[in-house]
ZADO-718593 format. One record per residue (C-alpha): x, y, z. Coordinates in steps of 0.02 Angstrom, whole numbers, plus 50000, padded with zeros to 5 digits. Example, Ala and Ser with C-alpha at 12.3 -4.5 7.8 and 13.67 -1.06 7.14 Angstrom:
506154977550390 506844994750357 
//
This chain:
436625506051893 436105524151909 435145531252057 434075546552025 432455552852100 430665550652058 429755543351908 430025559151807 431795552851777 431075537951686 429955548251578 431315560851538 432245546851447 431015551051310 431895567651287 433455558051239 432425547051126 431755562051031 433415564250942 433545545750906 431795545450833 432375556550692 433545542550643 432105530250623 432225525250807 430485520150864 430025517451046 428655511151161 428435516951341 427725503351456 426855509351614 426565497951762 424705499551799 424665486551937 423725489552100 425325493452194 425425510152103 424155516652229 425545516652360 426105534052409 427745543452401 427825559652500 425935559052524 425505556852339 425025540652249 426385534052135 425155533951991 424895552852005 426775555752003 426965544251853 425555552651756 426195570151787 428005565451751 427505557051588 426525572551539 428035583651573 429245572651478 428135571251324 428105590251306 429945589251258 429765575251130 429895581450948 428255580650853 428975568350726 429615555850856 428695539250840 428205535051020 426985521451073 426175517751241 425825500951323 425165496351495 424875480651597 423705477251743 422505491451698 420935481351655 420875465951766 421445460151936 422395443651944 422675442051756 424385438951680 423695442051505 423125459951540 424385468351423 423805481251296 424655492051165 423535507151190 424415519551074 425395512050926 427085520050888 426725535550784 427215553650765 426215566350865 425625553550992 425985563851149 424205569551181 423505552151151 424745544651274 424345557751407 422475554651386 422715535851398 423795537051555 422605549351640 421065538351611 421735520951649 421445510751806 422815503451916 422275486451984 423155471051910 424705460251917 426465463351847 426815453251688 428275464551645 429265451351547 427845447351427 427465465951411 429245470051356 429205455451233 427545461551162 428235479251142 429795472751054 428725462750934 427595477650901 429155487550855 429745473350739 431375472750833 432075459050721 431925470750571 432135488450635 433015498250771 431905498450925 431865504951103 430775500851252 430635510751415 429855500851557 429235510251711 428845497851851 428585499052038 428615480252064 429445464052013 428825450951891 427305441751963 426835430851815 428295418751805 429305427951672 431205429051672 431725447051630 433585442751626 433355429051498 432205440051396 433535453551387 434795441251314 433495434551192 432995451851127 434795457651112 435285441951014 433795442550896 433605461350873 434365472650741 434755486250867 433645483551020 433825492751185 432765491951342 432845504751482 432065499851649 431525512251781 431245505051954 430005516652039 430185514552227 431105497752216 432395492952345 434195489752289 433905471052297 432295472152196 433165483352071 434515470552040 433175457951990 432565468651845 434155478451804 434785463651702 433405466451574 434135483351534 435965478651553 435805463251441 435175474351300 436435488351324 435155499451410 435125507751580 434285503351744 433765518951840 433125519052019 431845532752052 431335535052234 430915553252275 430915571152210 432615576452275 433595569652128 432695579151992 434205589651946 435275573951941 433945565651833 434015579751708 435905579651705 436025560851679 434685560951545 435405575351445 437155568351459 436545551651392 435585559551250 436885571751191 438545570251283 439605585751273 441355583351200 442845586951310 443415604751274 445135606451200 446335618351286 446375634951196 446945652351221 445845664251319 444645671451189 444485689851160 442905697551234 441495695051110 440695710151028 438815707751012 437805717250884 436125711050951 435705713751135 433815712151164 432895714851328 431215707351376 430085713151518 428375707751582 427685725651577 428245743251535 429565748551662 429775730751727 431385721951771 432285712651628 431925693951620 433485683451606 432875665851649 431535654251582 431215664451425 431635660051246 432075669551086 431615663750911 432635672050774 431955671950595 432485680450436 431175693250384 430235691050221 429855705950108 428105707550181 428815708450357 428295690850411 429455677650483 430385667150357 431825654850379 432245651050561 434015656150609 434095649950789 433215647650955 434075655151106 433685655351292 433845666751443 434965681951442 435335680951256 436595691651164 437195687350990 438005691950827 436885692250675 437315695450494 436715712350434 434925711450373 433115711550428 432475699050558 430885694550649 431225691250833 429975682450946 430155683151134 429215670051238 428925666651422 427635653851474 426075657051370 426535675251336 427425680651178 427805695951074 428785699250915 429505713550816 430515716650661 432335721250694 433595728250570 435425723450598 436615736150523 438485734050502 439485742450639 437945745750748 437205737150900 435325733750902 434575734551077 432685731951055 431505731051203 430165717451203 428645720051315 427665704151346 426175713151424 425945697951537 425705693151718 425945678151833 424485667551890 424725655252034 423285643252063 423065630752205 421635618752163 420805611152316 419355598852334 418595609352474 419015623752590 420545619652696 420915603552601 422625598952532 423075604652356 422535591652228 423975586852113 422725576852010 421715592351966 421585598351786 421665617151756 421105624451590 421535642651554 420705653451421 421685669351397 421715682951264 422305674151107 422415656251165 422135641851284 423245631351399 423055616251512 424045613051672 423915600251811 423975601552000 424785616052090 425135628251949 426165643751914 425935650351737 426385666051639 424895672451539 424505687551429 423675701651528 421785702851520 420295692751574 420765674751615 419455661051628 419995646451736 419085629751736 419655617651872 419165599151873 419435586252011 418595569551986 416825573251925 416795590552003 417165606451907 417105625151938 417485640451831 418135657251887 418675672951797 420215682951848 420805699851785 422695699451764 423655715651738 425345716851652 426745714051777 425515708151910 425595691852009 423925684652062 423885669852182 422255661252225 421435645452286 420105637452177 418865626852274 418085613752160 416835608152293 416805589252302 416675575252427 417595558652429 416655542252421 417365524552441 416195510852381 416165492152419 414895478252400 414455464052519 413565447752482 412455450552635 412265464952756 413725463952876 414355448452785 415835444452674 416505457952561 416315455152372 418185456252343 418065452052158 419005461952023 417515459751907 416335469852015 415745486151936 415065501852016 414055515051925 413575531352008 411965538851940 410945554051985 409625550552116 408355560652018 407465551351879 407035559151711 405265558851640 405585541851559 406155534451725 408015533751686 409415541651786 410915551251720 412545541551731 413895551151824 415405539551843 416015521551827 417355511851921 417835493551930 418525482852071 418315483152260 418755499052355 418215509952209 418435528452239 417385543152177 417615561952192 415895569652168 415035586652183 413775588952323 412105580852288 411045565152297 411615549552205 411315531052188 412725518552168 412315502852068 413415487652103 413475473551976 414355456852000 413915441851893 412005441651886 411815450852050 411375469152047 410965480852192 410755499352225 411165510552371 410705529052382 411895541352464 412185559952483 413815569052453 414315584252555 415775595252506 417355591552604 416695575452681 417355557952654 416205542952673 416075524352642 414555517752549 414165499252564 413025490152443 412175473952493 412025461952346 410935449052437 411795435852330 412825420152339 413985410052227 413305395552124 414595382952060 413975369251942 415015354451885 414325343151748 415675331651676 415375328151492 414025341451471 413945352051314 413085366451404 412455372251572 410995384251588 410275392351745 408415396451748 407285404351876 406295390651966 404685400551956 403715399251794 402785413851718 400945413651672 401365405051508 402305391151597 404045397051546 405545400251656 406685415251635 408475410951583 409785418751695 411365413151606 412255398851521 413965391651485 414585380051348 415735370851465 415735357051596 415925369451739 415005385651774 415235397451921 414365414051944 413705426352073 411825425852076 410425433552182 409795422752325 408305412052272 407715395852191 408385390352022 408425375751901 410065369951825 409835362651651 411245352451574 411295345851395 412355331651329 412755325851153 412245307851192 410505312551251 409055322351176 408315325351347 409095338851455 409385335551639 408575347251767 409195349851945 408355361252071 409485371852179 409265385252311 410575399052327 410725407752495 411435425252517 413235425352575 413455406652543 414295395952412 413175382752334 414015368652239 413015357252124 413705341652041 412655334651897 413155316851850 
//
């Protein structure tokens, strides 16, 4: 077993996979989207760490690497079948995977064994080389045997490997899932905090491209470099020797960049064959290039001026609030755009910078003037409040702790046609919303029960909003019935009853508003349906048995 820190270690395995993908190695990343991912590490939810780490890792995956994305537990609570291949293995899938991870819910169980099997089958592991990376913060909860699965996949696969990342698992818990990786020749990695990031990088790079042991050799003569470039942020600035990159191209007759010679990093000095080159210097989002002539017996020492500055942005929900690592920051700068997340430090071309910050459903835009060589640090206040929403069958009664409950937040103000603008949706109890200041209505829906509750959001305030459904549970059992239908007891002016819902089964259970109803059952051996009157009381369970 390996022990490294934080979920980013798991995601950085993808860097190693990038090289393998060029050799027809296809992979699927499986993310644990169970409810336990809301637990915090160092004051941040695990799911935020996983999302950001996955984003970072995917930036280093080659564009032609065929990477897929699967998740479990992201659509339903209590379901062992909630497994979905969201992004099929394909080249250029990084943005689709990031979007899927950022938008998914975390609320279900942990069917990790079936998920790995599904991923292996999607990769056609019995026909082609395949790799699966499982990121989980919990153990199997759906009766699967990960150890046996590892042996099965290794025996039946052409060249199958599974890596397992235990995010916040204890040593004992880790041993229970490590066998899945070890039985396929993969690695189990324990990720617990941020302190092991350097170790994570070292282990990952070593695994992807181990360096050969150097052979003893005589002390080399000092190298003579004929190309010694310098890059600075602004005229007269200090040379940059870390974090920057150099792209070296042969120059075409028209002066444009042709064949790439190499990519170098940091304090680069080199030997180039005599000829004309196009050299690009980059740092963050800033870049500059120039044509350089290398002449025999001479040293070229060109100066590259990025004409750039440093922008440090701390996105906060409100004045004095903690920095939001879940914030999205979009930068529009002279010549381009960039997107960052959470607390951000970015190098940008000098000029007018437009920043758009988003947290939850709140957004704000600001414009900053950035001079070459300047560092600007600022807070951006998005201006939102935090709302936690729950529903209850009756006022002060039992909580509607049902994973199927849905909450929609709409604008309190109605349009001319009487409708309200939809603002946000969430599913499951304890739903959370981050909203701009204003008046809203939350609409709770569970079964056939639906209720509204108005509320007002103030910037920087957290509040709980409770919705009273005024409903109960109706459970009907009709052995041998072909169908069960629930109708309102009251007839309309034409003598008809409104149908509430029906089921083509012997049993039917649903949440329904308090009131009087008629249960109609139909059987194949009778042309006459059976009718049973029933009264449902708010906050109570009503059971009806129809012989």
